[in-house]
C-alpha positions in Angstrom: -57.4 -18.3 14.1 -59.9 -15.5 13.7 -59.1 -11.8 13.7 -61.0 -8.7 15.0 -60.7 -5.0 14.7 -59.2 -3.0 17.5 -62.5 -0.9 17.4 -64.8 -3.9 17.7 -64.7 -4.3 21.4 -67.7 -6.5 21.5 -66.2 -8.8 18.9 -69.2 -8.9 16.6 -67.3 -9.3 13.3 -64.7 -12.1 13.0 -62.4 -12.3 10.0 -60.4 -15.2 8.6 -56.6 -14.9 8.2 -57.0 -14.5 4.5 -59.6 -11.8 4.8 -57.7 -9.9 7.4 -54.4 -10.1 5.5 -56.0 -9.0 2.2 -58.0 -6.1 3.8 -55.0 -4.8 5.7 -57.2 -2.3 7.6 -60.5 -3.4 9.1 -63.7 -2.1 7.5 -64.3 0.2 10.5 -60.8 1.7 10.2 -59.3 -0.2 13.1 -56.3 -2.5 13.0 -56.6 -6.3 13.1 -55.6 -8.3 16.2 -55.8 -12.0 16.8 -58.8 -13.4 18.7 -56.4 -14.7 21.3 -52.7 -14.3 22.0 -51.1 -17.8 22.0 -48.7 -18.6 24.8 -45.2 -19.7 23.8 -43.3 -22.4 25.6 -40.1 -20.6 26.4 -38.1 -23.8 26.9 -39.2 -24.8 23.4 -38.3 -21.3 22.1 -34.8 -21.7 23.5 -34.4 -25.1 22.0 -35.5 -24.1 18.6 -33.5 -20.8 18.6 -30.4 -22.9 19.4 -30.9 -24.6 16.0 -31.6 -21.5 13.9 -33.7 -18.4 13.7 -35.9 -20.1 11.1 -36.5 -23.1 13.3 -37.7 -20.8 16.1 -39.8 -18.8 13.7 -41.5 -21.9 12.4 -42.5 -22.8 15.9 -43.9 -19.4 16.7 -45.6 -18.9 13.4 -47.4 -22.2 13.9 -49.0 -20.8 17.0 -50.8 -18.2 14.9 -51.1 -19.7 11.5 -50.8 -23.5 12.0 -54.5 -24.1 11.5 -54.6 -22.1 8.2 -51.4 -23.0 6.4 -50.2 -26.6 6.0 -47.1 -27.3 8.1 -44.8 -28.3 5.2 -45.7 -25.1 3.3 -45.2 -22.8 6.3 -41.9 -24.5 7.0 -40.6 -24.1 3.5 -41.7 -20.5 3.2 -40.1 -19.5 6.5 -36.8 -21.2 5.7 -36.7 -19.4 2.4 -37.6 -16.1 4.0 -35.1 -16.3 6.8 -31.8 -17.3 5.3 -29.9 -14.6 7.4 -29.2 -14.1 11.1 -29.8 -11.4 13.7 -27.0 -11.5 16.2 -27.1 -9.8 19.6 -23.8 -8.0 19.2 -21.6 -6.9 22.1 -20.6 -3.4 21.2 -18.7 -2.8 24.4 -18.7 -3.9 28.1 -22.3 -4.3 29.1 -23.5 -2.8 25.8 -25.5 -5.0 23.4 -27.6 -4.4 20.3 -29.7 -6.7 18.3 -28.5 -6.3 14.7 -31.5 -6.5 12.4 -29.8 -5.4 9.2 -28.3 -8.6 7.9 -31.2 -9.3 5.4 -31.2 -8.5 1.7 -32.2 -4.8 2.1 -30.1 -4.2 5.2 -33.0 -3.1 7.4 -35.2 -4.8 10.0 -38.2 -4.5 7.7 -36.9 -7.6 5.9 -38.2 -9.8 8.7 -41.8 -8.7 8.2 -41.8 -8.0 4.5 -40.3 -11.4 3.5 -42.6 -13.3 5.7 -45.6 -11.3 4.4 -44.6 -11.8 0.8 -44.3 -15.6 1.3 -47.6 -15.8 3.2 -49.6 -13.8 0.6 -48.1 -16.1 -2.1 -49.5 -19.1 -0.1 -52.9 -17.5 0.6 -53.4 -15.9 -2.8 -52.0 -18.4 -5.2 -51.6 -17.0 -8.7 -55.3 -17.2 -9.7 -56.4 -13.8 -8.4 -54.6 -10.5 -9.0 -53.8 -8.4 -5.9 -52.3 -4.9 -5.4 -50.2 -4.4 -2.3 -50.3 -0.7 -1.4 -47.9 0.7 1.2 -46.4 3.9 2.4 -42.8 4.3 3.6 -40.8 6.7 5.6 -37.6 5.0 4.5 -36.8 1.3 4.8 -40.3 -0.3 4.4 -40.3 0.5 0.7 -37.1 -1.3 -0.1 -38.0 -4.3 2.1 -41.5 -4.6 0.6 -40.2 -4.3 -2.9 -37.6 -7.0 -2.3 -40.0 -9.3 -0.3 -42.7 -9.1 -3.0 -40.5 -8.9 -6.1 -41.9 -11.4 -8.7 -44.5 -12.9 -6.3 -47.1 -14.3 -8.8 -50.4 -12.5 -9.0 -49.1 -9.5 -6.9 -48.3 -6.0 -7.9 -46.8 -3.5 -5.4 -47.4 0.2 -5.2 -45.1 2.0 -2.8 -45.7 5.6 -1.8 -42.7 7.6 -0.5 -42.2 11.3 0.4 -40.2 13.3 -2.1 -36.9 14.6 -0.8 -37.4 13.0 2.7 -35.6 9.6 2.4 -32.0 8.9 1.6 -30.8 8.4 -2.0 -30.0 4.8 -1.3 -33.4 4.1 0.2 -35.0 5.5 -2.9 -32.8 3.4 -5.1 -33.8 0.2 -3.3 -37.5 0.7 -4.2 -37.1 2.3 -7.7 -34.6 0.0 -9.4 -36.3 -3.4 -9.2 -39.0 -2.6 -11.8 -41.2 -5.5 -12.9 -44.2 -5.8 -10.5 -42.9 -3.0 -8.2 -44.4 0.5 -8.9 -42.9 3.2 -6.8 -44.8 6.5 -6.4 -42.9 9.7 -5.3 -45.4 11.9 -3.4 -45.0 15.7 -3.1 -45.5 15.6 0.7 -44.3 13.9 3.9 -44.8 10.4 5.2 -47.9 11.3 7.1 -49.4 12.4 3.7 -48.4 9.1 2.2 -49.9 7.2 5.1 -53.1 9.2 5.0 -53.5 8.4 1.3 -53.1 4.7 2.0 -55.7 4.8 4.8 -58.1 6.8 2.6 -57.9 4.1 -0.1 -58.7 1.4 2.4 -61.6 3.5 3.8 -63.1 3.8 0.3 -65.4 0.8 0.2 -66.7 1.6 -3.3 -63.1 1.6 -4.7 -62.2 -1.5 -2.9 -65.2 -3.3 -4.3 -63.7 -2.9 -7.7 -59.9 -3.2 -7.0 -58.4 -6.0 -4.8 -55.9 -4.2 -2.6 -54.1 -4.8 0.7 -51.4 -3.0 2.6 -47.9 -4.1 3.5 -47.3 -1.5 6.3 -47.1 -2.8 9.8 -50.8 -2.2 10.1 -51.1 -5.6 8.3 -51.1 -8.6 10.6 -48.7 -10.4 8.3 -46.1 -7.7 8.7 -46.7 -7.1 12.4 -46.9 -10.6 13.9 -43.6 -12.0 12.5 -41.7 -8.9 13.9 -42.4 -10.3 17.3 -40.3 -13.4 16.6 -36.9 -11.7 16.7 -37.6 -10.4 20.2 -37.7 -14.1 21.3 -34.4 -14.7 19.5 -32.8 -11.7 21.1 -34.1 -12.8 24.5 -32.5 -16.2 24.1 -29.2 -14.7 23.3 -29.5 -12.2 26.1 -30.2 -14.8 28.7 -27.3 -17.0 27.5 -24.9 -14.1 27.5 -25.9 -12.5 30.8 -27.9 -15.0 32.8 -30.6 -12.4 33.1 -34.0 -13.2 31.7 -35.7 -9.8 32.0 -34.0 -7.3 29.8 -35.1 -3.8 29.1 -35.6 -3.4 25.4 -35.0 -0.1 23.6 -36.8 0.3 20.3 -36.2 3.2 17.8 -39.8 4.0 16.9 -41.7 5.8 14.1 -45.0 4.1 13.3 -44.7 2.0 16.4 -45.3 -1.4 14.7 -41.9 -2.6 15.8 -42.3 -1.9 19.5 -45.9 -3.1 19.5 -44.6 -6.4 18.1 -42.2 -6.6 21.1 -45.2 -6.1 23.4 -47.0 -8.9 21.6 -44.0 -11.1 22.4 -44.2 -10.2 26.0 -48.0 -11.0 26.0 -47.0 -14.4 24.5 -45.0 -15.1 27.6 -41.5 -13.7 26.9 -40.2 -12.1 30.1 -39.1 -8.5 29.8 -38.0 -5.8 32.2 -39.8 -3.1 30.2 -39.6 -1.2 26.9 -38.3 2.2 26.0 -39.5 3.8 22.8 -36.7 5.9 21.3 -37.8 8.9 19.2 -36.3 11.8 17.3 -38.0 15.2 17.3 -41.2 13.6 16.3 -41.9 12.7 19.9 -45.7 12.4 20.0 -45.7 9.1 22.0 -42.9 10.0 24.5 -44.9 13.2 25.2 -48.0 11.1 25.6 -46.2 8.9 28.1 -45.3 12.0 30.2 -48.6 13.8 30.0 -51.3 11.3 29.3 -52.4 13.4 26.3 -52.1 12.0 22.8 -51.7 14.9 20.4 -50.7 13.8 16.8 -49.1 16.6 14.8 -47.4 17.2 11.5 -44.1 15.4 11.3 -40.8 17.3 11.0 -37.8 16.2 9.0 -34.8 14.8 10.8 -31.7 12.8 10.1 -33.4 9.7 11.4 -36.0 9.9 8.6 -37.7 6.5 9.2 -39.0 7.9 12.5 -40.4 11.1 10.9 -44.0 10.2 11.8 -46.4 12.5 13.5 -49.5 10.2 13.7 -48.3 6.7 14.3 -50.8 4.1 13.1 -49.9 1.4 15.6 -50.6 3.6 18.6 -54.2 2.3 18.4 -53.0 -1.3 18.5 -50.6 -0.6 21.3 -53.4 1.0 23.4 -55.7 -2.0 22.6 -53.1 -4.5 24.0 -53.1 -2.6 27.3 -56.9 -2.2 27.5 -56.7 1.6 26.9 -55.2 1.7 30.5 -52.6 4.5 30.7 -51.2 3.4 34.0 -50.8 -0.2 32.8 -49.1 0.9 29.7 -46.7 3.3 31.4 -45.8 0.6 34.0 -43.9 -1.2 31.2 -43.2 1.6 28.6 -41.2 4.8 28.9 -40.2 7.3 26.2 -36.9 8.9 25.2 -36.3 11.5 22.4 -33.2 13.0 20.7 -32.4 16.0 18.7 -30.4 15.7 15.4 -27.3 16.9 17.2 -27.8 14.4 20.0 -28.2 11.6 17.4 -24.9 12.6 15.7 -23.2 12.8 19.1 -24.4 9.2 19.8 -23.0 8.1 16.4 -19.6 9.7 17.3 -19.6 8.2 20.8 -20.2 4.7 19.6 -17.4 5.0 17.0 -14.8 6.8 19.1 -15.3 4.6 22.2 -16.0 1.2 20.6 -15.2 1.4 16.9 -18.8 0.7 16.1 -20.6 2.4 13.2 -24.3 3.0 13.8 -27.0 4.3 11.6 -28.9 7.4 13.1 -32.0 5.4 14.2 -30.0 2.9 16.1 -28.0 5.6 17.7 -31.2 6.8 19.3 -31.4 3.4 21.0 -27.8 3.7 22.2 -28.5 7.2 23.6 -31.5 5.9 25.5 -29.5 3.0 27.1 -26.7 5.4 28.0 -29.1 8.1 29.5 -31.3 5.7 31.5 -28.7 3.1 32.5 -31.2 0.4 31.6 -30.0 -3.1 31.8 -30.9 -4.4 28.4 -30.2 -3.9 24.7 -31.3 -1.7 21.9 -32.5 -2.7 18.4 -30.2 -1.7 15.5 -32.7 -1.2 12.7 -30.6 -0.5 9.6 -27.1 -0.7 8.2 -25.2 2.6 8.5 -24.4 2.6 4.8 -28.1 3.4 4.1 -27.4 6.8 5.6 -24.0 7.7 4.2 -24.5 11.4 4.2 -25.4 11.5 7.9 -22.5 9.2 8.9 -20.0 11.2 6.8 -21.3 14.4 8.5 -21.1 12.9 12.0 -17.7 11.1 11.7 -16.0 13.1 9.0 -15.1 10.0 6.9 -16.6 7.5 4.4 -17.0 3.8 5.0 -17.2 0.9 2.5 -20.7 0.1 1.1 -21.8 -3.5 1.1 -22.0 -5.1 -2.3 -25.7 -5.7 -1.9 -26.3 -2.0 -1.6 -24.0 -1.1 -4.4 -26.1 -3.0 -6.9 -29.2 -0.8 -6.2 -27.1 2.4 -6.4 -25.9 1.5 -9.9 -29.3 1.0 -11.5 -31.8 3.4 -13.2 -34.5 4.8 -10.9 -38.1 4.5 -12.3 -40.9 6.1 -10.4 -44.2 8.0 -10.8 -44.4 11.5 -9.4 -47.7 12.4 -7.8 -49.4 15.2 -5.8 -51.1 14.4 -2.5 -54.3 13.4 -4.2 -56.6 10.5 -3.4 -58.2 10.7 -6.8 -54.8 10.4 -8.6 -53.7 7.6 -6.4 -56.8 5.5 -6.9 -56.6 6.1 -10.7 -53.0 4.9 -10.6 -53.8 1.8 -8.4 -56.7 0.9 -10.7 -54.6 1.1 -13.8 -51.9 -1.2 -12.1 -54.6 -3.6 -11.1 -56.2 -3.8 -14.6 -52.8 -4.3 -16.3 -51.7 -7.0 -13.9 
């Protein structure tokens, strides 16, 4: 499989899987997309999903990567990465949510990060040093830190915005140490993301330092996120007899919902998508007006969606041929204020005894407001947002043991201004010491 940039419409420059994965961002600033979107045999998907998530993922991953990775190695890597489930939980009558928080860091990012960590290990081996540079608005940092922890030949630099993520999210990326190097940036997520993009745009720097990204701009993070949509679809069809659900996706950088769109292009039937947003509603506004106007992000209680210039918007538009009408025929938007998010958390708990994190509550609000026949994605465990849950519900809930471990350890991080010069000096030092 070859890969092309979203900005290379004439497909003049093809890249191998290894090159695309290690570059992260294409040389022209675009995002990589596969040369073709393979078609999944849905009967085969259902058969494999009935065995396990890993079996289904092995089949789907083979469609993209089977010509580049030996089958036995791909099989072993995926079974190691996916030793947890993602059930389509019935919250109440006619209400279902895909729980994506049963992995080691209790967030949906585990699905992409663990796959990518394993794949980079297979592609890179241990002979060449590599720095993985990523920005996080919350859960990506912990998932990437966990997914790449102690991967031979790989060091990880995670940028996160000071004071704009939860204490537990910070703990998850600053307490592993070893090959994980967290950087606390005196800015917001958009500043962190802009710094990462600037590094990748600096060809002179990249000629000296081998660096890639673990954000959803990277194909090895993005493509495997499409797999759990198939798994959800199988569960939905079995439970309801309906094979065209509307899928609501809490959205920040739009890698997650774009992965769902990839699944639909692979042949998974769907009734449509709804992108759920907080006050950072750049894409929902675009879907109403046809005008895309990125802006500075604002801080909300659903911090992982505090993104004012989502990177994957470009990939999403590419999939639909830059055709606004075609995109809006399958995608609609929905946004919530902080108070509406807290009201959704209360509603779920008071009516159904279900505790939801703030991002997932946006999905519930969208289902409730639109009456859509489908399900929403629950992207993180509620314990990662204890302060928000306590404020909304007026009580505390037990924290899973896996999260308590991170909370008990010393945080080690490097403070940094919003400075490309400082970041490149730091990354270079990490690379040279690896």
